[in-house]
C-alpha positions as CSV (number, residue, x, y, z in Angstrom):
1,M,137.7,65.2,-67.3
2,P,135.7,67.8,-69.1
3,A,133.2,69.6,-66.9
4,T,129.6,68.9,-67.5
5,S,126.7,71.4,-67.3
6,S,124.3,71.0,-64.5
7,H,121.5,72.5,-66.6
8,E,119.4,70.4,-68.9
9,P,118.4,72.0,-72.3
10,T,115.0,73.8,-72.2
11,P,112.5,71.9,-74.4
12,A,111.3,73.9,-77.4
13,S,107.8,75.1,-77.1
14,D,107.0,73.9,-80.6
15,E,108.1,70.6,-82.1
16,A,109.7,70.6,-85.5
17,S,107.5,69.4,-88.4
18,A,108.7,67.1,-91.2
19,D,109.8,70.0,-93.3
20,G,111.8,71.6,-90.5
21,Q,109.2,74.3,-89.6
22,P,108.0,74.5,-86.0
23,K,104.6,73.1,-85.2
24,T,102.0,75.2,-83.3
25,S,101.3,73.7,-79.9
26,P,97.7,72.6,-79.2
27,R,97.4,75.3,-76.5
28,R,98.4,78.0,-78.9
29,R,96.1,76.7,-81.6
30,R,93.2,76.9,-79.1
31,R,94.1,80.5,-78.3
32,V,94.2,81.5,-82.0
33,W,90.8,79.8,-82.6
34,G,89.4,81.5,-79.6
35,W,90.4,84.9,-80.8
36,T,89.1,84.1,-84.3
37,I,85.7,83.0,-83.1
38,G,85.5,86.1,-80.8
39,V,86.2,88.5,-83.7
40,V,83.6,86.7,-85.9
41,V,80.9,87.0,-83.2
42,V,81.6,90.7,-82.7
43,L,81.5,91.4,-86.4
44,A,78.2,89.4,-86.7
45,A,76.7,91.3,-83.9
46,A,77.7,94.6,-85.4
47,A,76.3,93.6,-88.7
48,L,72.9,92.8,-87.1
49,I,72.8,96.1,-85.2
50,W,74.2,98.5,-87.7
51,G,74.1,96.6,-91.0
52,P,70.5,97.5,-92.0
53,S,71.1,101.2,-91.3
54,V,74.4,101.2,-93.2
55,Y,72.7,99.4,-96.1
56,R,69.9,101.9,-96.2
57,A,72.2,104.9,-96.1
58,A,74.4,103.5,-98.9
59,F,71.8,102.0,-101.3
60,V,68.3,103.3,-100.5
61,A,67.5,106.9,-101.6
62,P,65.4,109.0,-99.1
63,A,61.7,109.0,-100.0
64,A,60.6,112.1,-102.0
65,E,58.5,114.7,-100.3
66,S,54.8,114.1,-100.6
67,P,53.0,116.2,-103.4
68,V,50.8,117.9,-100.8
69,D,53.8,118.9,-98.6
70,E,55.7,120.0,-101.6
71,L,52.8,122.2,-102.8
72,Q,52.3,123.7,-99.4
73,N,56.0,124.6,-99.1
74,D,56.2,126.0,-102.7
75,S,53.0,128.1,-102.4
76,S,53.8,129.6,-99.0
77,G,53.6,133.3,-99.3
78,V,52.1,133.2,-102.9
79,Q,49.2,135.6,-103.5
80,A,46.0,133.5,-103.8
81,S,43.6,134.1,-106.7
82,P,40.2,132.7,-107.6
83,V,40.2,129.8,-110.1
84,A,39.1,131.1,-113.5
85,A,36.2,129.5,-115.4
86,G,37.0,127.7,-118.6
87,Q,39.2,124.9,-120.1
88,W,42.4,123.7,-118.5
89,S,45.2,121.5,-119.7
90,V,47.9,119.6,-117.7
91,A,51.2,121.5,-118.2
92,S,54.9,120.9,-117.8
93,G,56.0,120.3,-114.2
94,S,53.2,117.8,-113.5
95,Y,54.0,114.3,-112.2
96,A,52.3,111.2,-110.8
97,G,53.4,107.9,-109.3
98,Y,53.2,105.7,-106.2
99,R,54.4,105.7,-102.6
100,L,54.7,102.4,-100.6
101,D,56.4,100.9,-97.6
102,E,58.6,97.9,-97.8
103,V,61.1,95.9,-95.7
104,L,64.4,95.7,-97.6
105,R,67.0,93.4,-96.1
106,G,65.5,93.9,-92.6
107,E,65.2,97.7,-92.9
108,N,61.9,99.6,-93.1
109,V,62.0,102.0,-96.0
110,T,59.5,104.2,-97.9
111,V,59.7,104.0,-101.7
112,T,58.5,106.5,-104.3
113,G,58.2,106.0,-108.0
114,R,57.3,108.9,-110.3
115,T,57.0,110.0,-113.9
116,Q,56.4,113.3,-115.6
117,Q,54.6,111.6,-118.5
118,V,51.2,113.0,-117.4
119,T,48.5,114.4,-119.6
120,G,45.0,115.6,-118.9
121,T,42.3,118.2,-119.1
122,A,39.8,119.9,-116.8
123,E,36.8,122.2,-117.0
124,T,35.7,124.7,-114.4
125,T,32.9,127.2,-113.7
126,A,33.3,130.1,-111.2
127,T,32.4,127.7,-108.4
128,Q,32.9,124.1,-109.6
129,L,35.3,121.7,-111.1
130,T,32.9,120.1,-113.5
131,A,35.1,117.7,-115.4
132,A,38.7,116.3,-115.2
133,Q,40.7,113.5,-116.5
134,L,44.3,112.5,-115.8
135,S,46.3,110.0,-117.7
136,V,49.7,108.6,-116.6
137,D,52.3,106.6,-118.6
138,V,52.8,103.7,-116.2
139,G,55.7,102.3,-118.0
140,S,57.8,105.4,-117.5
141,I,57.4,105.4,-113.7
142,A,60.8,105.1,-112.1
143,S,62.1,104.7,-108.5
144,D,65.7,104.6,-107.2
145,A,66.2,100.9,-108.2
146,D,66.2,99.4,-111.7
147,A,65.3,95.9,-110.4
148,R,62.2,97.3,-108.6
149,D,61.2,99.1,-111.7
150,R,61.5,96.0,-113.9
151,Y,59.4,94.0,-111.5
152,F,56.8,96.8,-111.4
153,R,56.5,97.0,-115.2
154,T,56.4,93.3,-115.9
155,Q,55.0,91.6,-112.8
156,A,53.1,94.0,-110.6
157,V,51.5,95.8,-113.5
158,D,51.4,94.4,-117.1
159,V,52.3,97.6,-118.9
160,S,52.3,95.8,-122.3
161,Q,48.6,95.3,-121.9
162,H,47.7,98.3,-119.7
163,P,50.3,101.1,-120.4
164,T,48.3,103.9,-118.8
165,A,46.5,104.6,-115.5
166,T,43.7,107.1,-115.4
167,F,41.7,109.2,-113.0
168,T,38.3,110.5,-114.2
169,L,36.2,112.9,-112.1
170,T,32.7,111.5,-111.7
171,Q,30.9,114.3,-109.9
172,P,31.4,118.1,-109.7
173,A,33.7,119.4,-107.0
174,D,33.2,122.7,-105.1
175,I,36.1,125.1,-105.8
176,A,34.4,128.3,-104.7
177,D,36.9,128.8,-101.9
178,A,39.9,127.4,-103.8
179,G,41.3,130.9,-104.5
180,G,40.5,132.3,-101.1
181,A,43.6,131.0,-99.4
182,T,47.1,130.0,-100.4
183,Q,46.0,126.3,-100.4
184,E,42.5,124.9,-100.2
185,S,41.3,121.3,-99.6
186,V,38.9,120.0,-102.2
187,R,37.2,116.6,-102.1
188,L,37.3,114.8,-105.5
189,H,35.2,111.8,-106.3
190,G,36.2,109.8,-109.3
191,D,37.2,106.5,-111.0
192,L,40.8,105.3,-110.7
193,E,41.9,102.7,-113.3
194,I,45.1,100.8,-112.9
195,N,46.1,97.6,-114.6
196,G,42.8,97.5,-116.5
197,V,40.8,97.5,-113.2
198,R,38.6,100.5,-112.4
199,Q,37.6,101.4,-108.8
200,S,35.6,104.4,-107.4
201,V,37.8,106.5,-105.1
202,T,37.7,109.7,-103.0
203,V,40.6,112.0,-102.6
204,D,41.1,115.2,-100.5
205,A,43.2,117.2,-102.9
206,T,45.0,120.4,-102.2
207,V,44.5,123.2,-104.7
208,A,46.5,126.4,-105.1
209,S,45.7,129.2,-107.6
210,D,47.9,132.3,-108.2
211,G,45.9,133.8,-111.1
212,T,48.2,132.4,-113.9
213,G,47.8,128.7,-113.2
214,V,46.4,126.1,-110.8
215,R,48.2,123.3,-109.0
216,V,46.4,120.3,-107.7
217,A,48.1,117.7,-105.5
218,G,46.9,114.7,-103.6
219,Q,47.4,111.1,-102.5
220,I,44.8,108.3,-103.2
221,P,45.1,105.4,-100.7
222,I,44.8,102.0,-102.5
223,V,45.0,98.3,-101.7
224,F,47.1,96.7,-104.5
225,A,45.1,93.5,-104.7
226,D,42.0,95.6,-105.6
227,Y,43.7,96.5,-108.9
228,G,45.2,93.0,-109.6
229,V,48.6,94.3,-108.5
230,Q,50.8,91.7,-106.9
231,A,53.1,93.1,-104.2
232,P,56.5,91.2,-104.2
233,N,57.7,89.1,-101.3
234,L,61.1,87.8,-102.4
235,G,62.8,87.0,-99.1
236,F,65.1,90.0,-99.0
237,V,62.2,92.4,-99.8
238,A,58.6,92.4,-98.6
239,V,56.2,95.1,-99.7
240,E,53.1,96.2,-97.8
241,D,49.7,95.3,-99.4
242,H,48.7,98.9,-99.6
243,G,50.1,102.3,-100.6
244,F,49.3,105.5,-102.3
245,V,48.8,106.8,-105.8
246,E,50.3,110.3,-105.8
247,F,49.8,113.2,-108.2
248,S,50.9,116.8,-108.6
249,T,49.4,118.5,-111.6
250,V,50.0,122.0,-113.0
251,L,47.0,123.2,-114.9
252,S,47.3,125.9,-117.6
253,H,44.2,127.9,-118.6
254,V,43.6,127.3,-122.4
255,G,40.2,129.0,-122.9
């Protein structure tokens, strides 16, 4: 008689499916799902920890240097000179805009919007700034994000009705010491008009004079609601209810 094997066939670990392909055992499926869930959890944790920083680095431009810091850095080592008496006009190189803090997709960021579409005049004596007016084309203010700029021009400020913002000096300012140092702090009192709303403001501006021109830089703290400006809160971005109007003006002596 033919010899018979004493060993029984080893059962296959996977049963055959109807189409002849092996089925995955329940135990193996549980292992696969366990690994999948673990990977998802790790990736989600990494996104929560590093995601905002990566988003900020990739899509949010660093905030521009403040006008006062910029002026102090640029005028370091420049020979100071007294401010000449006479008429002045805002010249090329001037800019104005805003600075605000917002939370963008969970990340705290500082945003600046600026324009060089700035005009204005000033009058001085040997010791005082007696008159000054600055006008800014609000519709041309731009930040690093087109969507933010569209909201600013159509929702935050109605530029179709109020295309300009202005600052008007309301009392003389002492500039007797403005040429005695590389930079000098000068307190300015005036009216700031944004979105058709005018408010009295005080700003400690920094003045630098080199004999050929004068630069004036400053930040005016504002609460947006005081000017009828609605700060957005759209879920993925929330803006603080206050910020700064910034300006850096180059004044050219015209007479």
